[in-house]
Structure formats: structure tokens, C-alpha cells
C-alpha positions in Angstrom: 109.5 125.5 69.3 108.3 122.1 70.5 106.6 121.5 67.1 109.9 122.3 65.3 111.8 120.0 67.6 109.2 117.2 67.1 109.6 117.5 63.3 113.4 117.2 63.6 113.0 114.1 65.8 110.6 112.6 63.3 112.8 113.4 60.4 115.9 111.6 61.6 117.2 113.2 64.8 115.8 111.0 67.5 118.5 112.1 70.0 116.7 115.4 70.2 113.9 113.7 72.1 116.2 114.0 75.2 115.5 117.7 75.1 111.8 117.1 75.6 112.6 114.6 78.3 114.7 117.1 80.2 112.0 119.8 79.9 109.2 117.6 81.1 110.6 114.8 83.3 109.8 116.6 86.6 106.2 117.3 85.5 105.6 113.7 84.3 107.1 112.2 87.4 104.9 114.5 89.6 101.8 113.5 87.7 102.7 109.8 88.0 103.5 110.1 91.7 100.2 111.8 92.5 98.3 109.0 90.8 100.3 106.0 91.9 101.2 107.2 95.4 104.4 105.2 95.2 107.8 106.5 94.1 108.9 103.2 92.5 105.7 102.9 90.5 105.8 106.6 89.6 109.4 106.1 88.2 108.2 103.1 86.2 105.1 104.9 84.9 107.2 108.0 84.0 109.6 105.9 82.0 106.8 104.1 80.3 105.3 107.5 79.5 108.3 108.8 77.8 108.9 105.5 75.9 105.3 105.5 74.7 105.6 109.2 73.7 108.8 108.5 71.8 107.3 105.6 70.0 104.0 107.4 69.3 105.5 110.8 68.4 104.3 110.5 64.8 100.7 110.5 66.0 101.0 113.7 68.0 98.9 116.4 66.4 99.1 119.3 68.8 98.4 121.9 69.8 99.9 121.2 73.3 102.7 118.7 73.6 102.5 119.1 77.4 98.9 118.2 77.6 99.4 115.2 75.3 102.3 114.0 77.4 100.4 114.4 80.6 97.5 112.4 79.2 99.9 109.6 78.5 101.3 109.9 82.0 97.9 109.7 83.5 97.0 106.5 81.5 100.3 104.8 82.3 99.9 105.6 86.0 96.4 104.4 86.1 97.4 101.2 84.3 100.2 100.7 86.9 97.9 101.5 89.9 95.0 99.4 88.7 94.9 96.1 90.4 97.8 97.0 92.7 97.2 96.0 96.3 98.8 98.4 98.7 99.3 95.7 101.3 101.6 93.9 98.9 103.6 97.1 98.0 106.8 95.7 99.5 106.6 92.3 97.8 109.7 91.2 96.0 109.7 92.8 92.6 111.2 91.5 89.3 113.1 94.7 88.7 115.2 95.5 85.7 118.0 98.0 85.5 115.7 100.4 83.6 113.2 100.5 86.5 116.0 101.5 88.9 117.5 104.2 86.6 117.3 107.8 87.8 117.6 109.4 84.4 115.2 109.3 81.4 117.7 109.8 78.6 117.0 108.5 75.1 119.9 106.0 75.4 118.2 104.5 78.5 114.9 104.2 76.7 116.4 102.6 73.7 118.3 100.2 76.1 115.0 99.6 78.0 113.2 98.9 74.7 115.9 96.4 73.6 115.7 94.7 77.0 111.9 94.5 76.8 112.1 93.0 73.3 114.7 90.5 74.6 112.4 89.7 77.6 109.5 89.2 75.2 111.6 86.7 73.2 112.6 84.9 76.4 109.0 84.8 77.6 107.9 83.3 74.3 110.3 80.4 74.9 109.0 79.4 78.3 105.7 77.6 79.1 102.7 79.9 78.9 101.6 79.4 82.5 104.9 81.0 83.6 105.1 83.7 80.9 101.5 84.8 81.5 101.9 85.0 85.3 105.0 87.2 84.9 103.2 89.5 82.4 100.3 89.9 84.8 102.5 90.7 87.7 105.1 93.0 86.1 103.6 94.3 82.9 100.1 94.9 84.4 101.4 95.7 87.9 98.9 93.2 89.4 99.5 91.9 93.0 99.7 88.2 93.6 96.4 88.3 95.4 94.6 89.7 92.3 96.3 87.2 89.9 95.2 84.4 92.2 91.7 85.7 92.3 91.5 86.0 88.5 92.9 82.5 88.0 90.9 80.9 90.7 94.1 79.6 92.2 95.7 79.7 95.6 98.1 82.6 96.2 100.9 80.1 97.0 100.4 78.5 93.5 100.8 81.9 91.9 103.9 82.7 94.1 105.4 79.3 93.1 104.7 80.0 89.4 106.3 83.4 89.7 109.4 81.9 91.3 109.7 79.3 88.6 109.1 81.8 85.9 111.8 84.2 87.1 114.2 81.2 87.4 113.5 80.2 83.8 113.9 83.7 82.5 117.3 84.1 84.3 118.4 80.8 82.9 117.5 81.8 79.3 118.5 85.4 79.5 122.0 84.8 78.2 125.7 85.0 79.0 125.6 88.5 80.5 123.3 87.1 83.2 122.0 90.6 83.8 118.3 91.1 84.1 
């Protein structure tokens, strides 16, 4: 049944992907939570898992969609956990509405994808030192301490760059003002 559903999705019915999400969202979240150990990070990793699966669906070759999806979840969770410093878990996060969303519907993913593309365009328009620090912090889930270590800079410098980068992004985001 999954293979038939996947074929329908690939041949012009992307809305059917939501059926796969509903079937596997609890499993994917559980996998992500076990690896990240943090509910917020698990939600982000689960959302990234489904987005990645949706965008890579054409490369799925079977036989087990469940196993394929779980492998993606494991990789997304490890990426998020890697470099994360547990002591900095409660640090102010640059959250988007997608990260706070409870559901994993196709509409939410498409909206998240559009927002990510818009964010990428905004980041391309700000100085690289600010764009790169935001990408390290929020795309790679690196704590400030690790970014500072990699850059050979004081943590305060990284924190200041993050503050300025977020301010620039907010200024350039647009009329809706919603990040």
C-alpha cells in the first residue's frame, strides 16, 4: 500500500504525503527524542525528517518505507545533537513558527520550506559574518561555545554577532514582520 501511495504522490498528488505523516509521526518523533534527548530538538528533527523525506521521495527504492524514514530521522537527530552543548540548552533560540508547530501536515512543510527559502534569501543579503554565525547556530544546532571555539573568538563576540544578525534578519524580513 505504501508503494502505491508513494507513486501517487510522485505522479502529482503531493497532498497524499500527509497520510504517510499521520502514519509515522509518532514513530519519527520517538526516534528523534531518543537521540536528541530534548523535546524541542526532537520536534525540529522530526519536522526536518519529513521535509527531507518529502523532498527525496523520488529516491526511495524500498523495500521498507518505515526503515528508510527512520534512517532519515536518525541522521537528522544526530545532526541536531552534534555539537549541542547541554549546558546551553535553555539559551535564547531563534525560533520560527514551524519549529513551534505541533502538527506535521504537508501545508506546514510547504510553508516551512517557503520560509526557509525566504530566510536563505534574507541571509544572502546580510554580511557573511552575520549570516554564517546564524547558520552555524540554527541550521547546525551548534551552541555559542562551540561556534566560538571553531572561530577562535570569545563567546561574547559570537553572542553579539548573533544578536546583530537576528536584528538584521528581522529588519529585512518584510512587511509581515513575522519570523
